[in-house]
Each structure stands twice: as structure tokens, then as C-alpha cells.
C-alpha positions as a printed NumPy array, in Angstrom:
array([[ -2.385,  16.153,   8.32 ],
       [ -5.415,  18.298,   9.121],
       [ -8.694,  18.112,   7.251],
       [ -7.681,  20.987,   4.967],
       [ -4.452,  19.247,   3.936],
       [ -6.214,  15.895,   3.589],
       [ -8.872,  17.453,   1.365],
       [ -6.175,  19.022,  -0.796],
       [ -4.365,  15.699,  -1.01 ],
       [ -7.519,  13.849,  -2.053],
       [ -8.492,  16.465,  -4.617],
       [ -5.008,  16.314,  -6.128],
       [ -5.44 ,  12.541,  -6.413],
       [ -8.617,  12.987,  -8.374],
       [ -6.922,  15.298, -10.864],
       [ -4.084,  12.899, -11.698],
       [ -4.38 ,  10.877, -14.884],
       [ -2.857,   7.93 , -13.02 ],
       [ -4.272,   7.892,  -9.48 ],
       [ -2.007,   7.235,  -6.527],
       [ -2.704,   4.541,  -4.001],
       [ -5.429,   5.466,  -1.567],
       [ -7.151,   7.91 ,  -3.934],
       [-10.881,   7.551,  -4.356],
       [-13.692,   9.331,  -6.095],
       [-15.948,   9.069,  -3.054],
       [-14.104,  11.58 ,  -0.859],
       [-16.86 ,  11.67 ,   1.735],
       [-16.34 ,   7.955,   2.389],
       [-12.777,   8.609,   3.598],
       [-13.128,  11.778,   5.645],
       [-14.017,  10.872,   9.192],
       [-14.034,   7.127,   8.506],
       [-12.938,   5.192,  11.573],
       [-10.862,   2.831,   9.417],
       [ -8.592,   5.794,   8.828],
       [ -6.484,   6.842,   5.871],
       [ -3.404,   5.15 ,   4.346],
       [ -0.66 ,   5.72 ,   6.906],
       [ -3.137,   5.887,   9.8  ],
       [ -1.59 ,   2.847,  11.512],
       [  2.012,   3.651,  10.636],
       [  3.076,   4.278,  14.237],
       [  1.275,   1.119,  15.364],
       [  3.497,  -0.85 ,  12.992],
       [  6.756,   1.041,  13.43 ],
       [  6.645,   0.84 ,  17.248],
       [  6.072,  -2.008,  19.696],
       [  4.374,  -0.074,  22.514],
       [  0.914,  -1.606,  22.008],
       [  1.227,  -4.183,  19.228],
       [  4.049,  -6.682,  19.486],
       [  2.812,  -8.832,  16.587],
       [  1.688,  -8.004,  13.055],
       [ -0.649, -10.309,  11.147],
       [ -0.994,  -9.873,   7.384],
       [ -4.173, -11.476,   6.055],
       [ -4.119, -12.124,   2.31 ],
       [ -7.518, -13.056,   0.886],
       [ -7.319, -14.16 ,  -2.735],
       [ -9.72 , -15.429,  -5.347],
       [ -9.231, -19.032,  -6.537],
       [ -6.007, -19.237,  -8.573],
       [ -5.144, -15.631,  -7.646],
       [ -2.858, -16.45 ,  -4.713],
       [  0.347, -14.427,  -4.433],
       [  3.698, -15.802,  -5.511],
       [  5.716, -17.349,  -2.693],
       [  8.489, -14.856,  -3.467],
       [  6.029, -11.99 ,  -2.912],
       [  5.033, -13.319,   0.502],
       [  8.66 , -13.833,   1.556],
       [  9.719, -10.411,   0.289],
       [  6.832,  -8.634,   2.025],
       [  7.659, -10.268,   5.347],
       [ 11.325,  -9.357,   4.938],
       [ 10.668,  -5.702,   4.071],
       [  8.183,  -5.178,   6.9  ],
       [ 10.534,  -6.932,   9.298],
       [ 13.219,  -4.391,   8.439],
       [ 11.113,  -1.4  ,   9.53 ],
       [  8.304,  -2.572,  11.852],
       [  9.179,  -3.237,  15.48 ],
       [  7.332,  -6.471,  16.223],
       [  9.149,  -8.607,  18.841],
       [  6.557, -11.391,  18.567],
       [  6.959, -11.525,  14.815],
       [  5.123, -10.935,  11.563],
       [  2.694, -13.649,  10.539],
       [  1.046, -14.04 ,   7.123],
       [ -2.278, -15.867,   6.791],
       [ -3.766, -16.699,   3.38 ],
       [ -7.408, -17.506,   2.625],
       [ -9.137, -18.442,  -0.618],
       [-12.248, -16.287,  -1.031],
       [-15.07 , -16.143,  -3.561],
       [-15.435, -12.367,  -3.917],
       [-18.838, -10.945,  -4.784],
       [-17.224,  -8.638,  -7.373],
       [-15.216, -10.17 , -10.212],
       [-15.058,  -7.436, -12.838],
       [-14.546,  -3.77 , -11.928],
       [-13.306,  -2.435,  -8.593],
       [-13.382,   1.013,  -6.989],
       [-11.77 ,   2.254,  -3.785],
       [-15.119,   2.147,  -1.979],
       [-15.739,  -1.409,  -3.172],
       [-12.289,  -2.522,  -2.003],
       [-13.012,  -1.008,   1.416],
       [-16.505,  -2.5  ,   1.677],
       [-15.607,  -6.029,   0.562],
       [-12.232,  -5.925,   2.292],
       [-13.847,  -5.053,   5.61 ],
       [-16.481,  -7.771,   5.163],
       [-13.94 , -10.512,   4.443],
       [-11.315,  -9.59 ,   7.049],
       [-11.108, -12.239,   9.785],
       [-10.675,  -9.727,  12.639],
       [-10.552,  -5.926,  13.06 ],
       [ -7.186,  -4.194,  12.513],
       [ -6.686,  -3.314,  16.186],
       [ -7.188,  -6.144,  18.665],
       [ -4.403,  -7.7  ,  20.723],
       [ -2.363,  -7.755,  17.519],
       [ -2.117,  -5.352,  14.607],
       [ -3.749,  -6.74 ,  11.47 ],
       [ -3.337,  -5.513,   7.901],
       [ -5.349,  -6.895,   5.022],
       [ -4.68 ,  -7.635,   1.345],
       [ -7.321,  -8.68 ,  -1.161],
       [ -6.303, -10.174,  -4.509],
       [ -9.512, -10.536,  -6.517],
       [-10.461, -11.25 , -10.08 ],
       [-11.057,  -8.21 , -12.231],
       [ -9.425,  -4.818, -12.532],
       [ -9.583,  -1.402, -10.947],
       [-11.975,   1.1  , -12.558],
       [ -8.87 ,   2.822, -13.932],
       [ -7.269,  -0.187, -15.585],
       [ -3.805,   1.422, -15.456],
       [ -3.771,   0.854, -11.691],
       [ -2.09 ,  -2.299, -10.379],
       [ -2.719,  -1.796,  -6.673],
       [ -4.397,   0.563,  -4.219],
       [ -4.253,   1.352,  -0.511],
       [ -7.716,   2.485,   0.544],
       [ -7.54 ,   3.024,   4.299],
       [ -5.211,   2.491,   7.257],
       [ -5.152,  -1.302,   6.96 ],
       [ -6.539,  -2.393,   3.574],
       [ -4.924,  -2.767,   0.165],
       [ -5.807,  -4.557,  -3.07 ],
       [ -3.631,  -5.981,  -5.836],
       [ -5.115,  -6.641,  -9.258],
       [ -3.411,  -9.665, -10.758],
       [ -5.222,  -9.406, -14.096],
       [ -3.735,  -5.934, -14.583],
       [ -0.341,  -7.104, -13.337],
       [ -0.359,  -9.775, -16.041],
       [ -1.204,  -7.075, -18.604],
       [  1.754,  -4.992, -17.386],
       [  4.299,  -7.479, -18.701],
       [  5.856,  -6.457, -22.002],
       [  7.296,  -8.329, -24.959],
       [  9.71 ,  -5.407, -25.269],
       [ 11.147,  -6.12 , -21.822],
       [ 10.905,  -9.891, -21.286],
       [ 13.264,  -9.712, -18.29 ],
       [ 10.41 ,  -8.322, -16.183],
       [  7.846, -10.981, -15.312],
       [  4.417, -10.756, -13.673],
       [  6.049, -12.191, -10.548],
       [  8.619,  -9.371, -10.536],
       [  5.847,  -6.793, -10.874],
       [  3.755,  -8.386,  -8.136],
       [  6.782,  -8.315,  -5.806],
       [  7.271,  -4.577,  -6.287],
       [  3.603,  -3.595,  -6.2  ],
       [  2.962,  -5.486,  -2.961],
       [  5.82 ,  -3.758,  -1.124],
       [  4.824,  -0.417,  -2.687],
       [  1.26 ,  -0.586,  -1.352],
       [  2.449,  -1.549,   2.115],
       [  4.74 ,   1.467,   1.908],
       [  1.58 ,   3.57 ,   1.678],
       [  0.186,   1.829,   4.772],
       [  3.43 ,   2.951,   6.454],
       [  2.613,   6.526,   5.468],
       [  5.029,   6.912,   2.554],
       [  5.537,   9.365,   0.937],
       [  4.321,  12.363,   3.004],
       [  0.844,  10.898,   3.502],
       [  0.759,  11.538,   7.265],
       [  3.935,  13.586,   7.776],
       [  6.18 ,  16.051,   5.962],
       [  9.619,  14.753,   5.089],
       [ 12.677,  16.961,   5.591],
       [ 14.026,  15.404,   2.385],
       [ 12.854,  16.587,  -1.02 ],
       [ 11.933,  13.156,  -2.371],
       [  8.227,  13.416,  -3.188],
       [  7.325,  13.507,  -6.88 ],
       [  5.48 ,  16.791,  -7.374],
       [  3.464,  15.35 , -10.254],
       [  2.511,  12.203,  -8.327],
       [  1.824,  13.127,  -4.675],
       [  2.491,  10.362,  -2.181],
       [  5.255,   8.859,  -4.327],
       [  9.016,   9.039,  -4.522],
       [ 10.936,  10.815,  -7.263],
       [ 13.735,   8.23 ,  -6.992],
       [ 13.566,   5.369,  -9.501],
       [ 15.562,   3.196,  -7.106],
       [ 12.853,   3.414,  -4.424],
       [  9.978,   0.937,  -4.365],
       [  7.819,   4.019,  -3.723],
       [  8.561,   5.415,  -7.205],
       [  5.263,   6.391,  -8.797],
       [  5.499,   4.112, -11.86 ],
       [  5.656,   0.962,  -9.724],
       [  1.886,   0.747,  -9.305],
       [  0.938,   1.551, -12.915],
       [  0.475,  -0.681, -15.94 ],
       [  3.366,   1.12 , -17.669],
       [  5.838,  -0.243, -15.113],
       [  7.763,  -2.45 , -17.551],
       [  8.456,   0.498, -19.864],
       [ 10.035,   2.589, -17.097],
       [ 12.687,   0.152, -15.928],
       [ 15.359,  -1.454, -18.081],
       [ 16.789,  -3.593, -15.274],
       [ 15.465,  -5.071, -12.07 ],
       [ 12.365,  -3.509, -10.551],
       [ 12.833,  -1.706,  -7.22 ],
       [ 11.682,  -3.684,  -4.184],
       [ 13.395,  -1.755,  -1.391],
       [ 12.722,   1.461,   0.492],
       [ 15.471,   3.967,  -0.241],
       [ 17.384,   5.886,   2.418],
       [ 14.945,   8.811,   2.412],
       [ 12.042,   6.389,   2.943],
       [ 13.906,   4.68 ,   5.784],
       [ 14.837,   8.013,   7.373],
       [ 11.221,   9.167,   7.211],
       [ 10.003,   6.024,   8.965],
       [ 12.7  ,   6.324,  11.608],
       [ 11.7  ,   9.949,  12.148],
       [  8.044,   8.956,  12.623],
       [  9.011,   6.151,  14.974],
       [ 11.243,   8.354,  17.149],
       [  8.803,  11.253,  17.188],
       [ 11.174,  13.607,  15.382],
       [  8.622,  13.863,  12.561],
       [  5.131,  14.985,  13.5  ],
       [  2.734,  12.264,  12.353],
       [ -0.943,  13.014,  11.815],
       [ -4.183,  11.034,  11.394],
       [ -3.027,   8.155,  13.588],
       [ -5.588,   5.628,  14.881],
       [ -3.105,   4.756,  17.635],
       [ -0.478,   6.886,  19.355],
       [  2.101,   6.023,  22.028]])
């Protein structure tokens, strides 16, 4: 998307009562930033032209490590859409983060960049997850994607999202869905760096699906998640999501703001 569309997208984020992943109050910190925007390395993941391996680094505070089911599910979902002949590798590190209370998008970017083992684009493609203590400045937010390679999950808020009115949904279930959801934003979903031919973006929550069966449904990354779903939480990309990614990969869909192009 051009700067005008990106500015409109960011301003719409700021006006939402529940911000979408990648939104930030410090707009000037995103525009022109060489770490890119969410979706800025989508083609690098979807194709194998330059990067044949994907490394996911998960840095977590002590006792804030992801569930093993979350790690397995993430690897499975990315393996279904990202063309990486040499595989997808997940590396986990325990980190003492300098912030333990309140997080903002700019703070996630700053600390995430400082703790990442290697830059996103070397001989392999690297994406980065931080799982710190504390909550996002808007405590309704469970996870955010803040640039082309960095996301954060807030386990304290995920624990708060469980409900006695829906005991079937556990914190582990929520973590599973939120993790895949945020990586969906790194893949450019929904309409972050392209325009889908399918009408599946939620008009009230830009960058999110209007289909409750898609992991990109807007409620997945909010604290109200357990009140929106009576059964299992979505953990899969729906057909429109898959078609969009295939269109980006093949070149049928024009894809903007890419840090790498074939």
C-alpha cells in the first residue's frame, strides 16, 4: 500500500476501541522504518527464492514460556503456507525483560529488536516473538504485530481472558489461537499489504476477517475472546485467507511494502 493508504490504515487503527495488531500511537515510528510494517516480509516467507529456511525466535520471561501445543501448532500452520524447503525451526530463550508492567507498540519494537539474536534478513528469514510479563497499554489486547518480523503475546492478559462462563476454553486454547493470529498479520492478513478479491475483511475491524471460523477473526486477539465462541477456538486460516496468500505468492495479487521481492 502507498503512504496515503498506510496513513489511513494507521489512523483507522487509532480510532478503534479495540486496536488491531500492528496499530500504534506513535505513527511516525512506523512510517519509513526499515523494519517494515506487518506483512512486509510476507513474500519472503511465502516463497523460497531467497530464504529456504525460517527461524522463529521466541524470547520469554521466566515462567512465561509458550505451551508446547502452541509451538507445535505454529510450526504446522506456517508449514502449510510458507515455502521453506530447509524447514521451519523454532528457538526459545529465557529473557529478563527490562519492562515488566505496561507495554506499547514502540516498546515492543525497541525491546524486541534489542533481544533478537540476529536480524530478520540474513541467510535465513527470522521472525521474532516476545512473551513478557505485564500487559499491553490497552489491557483488552492479547497480542500485537508491530513490524514486519516482530510480535508480542501477553500471557497475563491471556490468563485474564479465560471465563468461568465458558470453562471449555482454557488459557492454552487462547494462546494457541492468538499466536497463529499474530503470525497471520506477519503474513499480511487481512488486506494489510494487498487488496483481497474476496469480501472477507471486517469493516469495523480493519486487518481482520469477518468469518468466525478463521483464526484471523477480530475477536481472537481481544480479552473478550471466550465470550465470542461457544465451541472450539479457531486456529486455522480459512479458504479466503489461503487464497489471498496463494495470490500474493503467485503474483496474482499486487503486494506492497515488501522488504524483499523476487
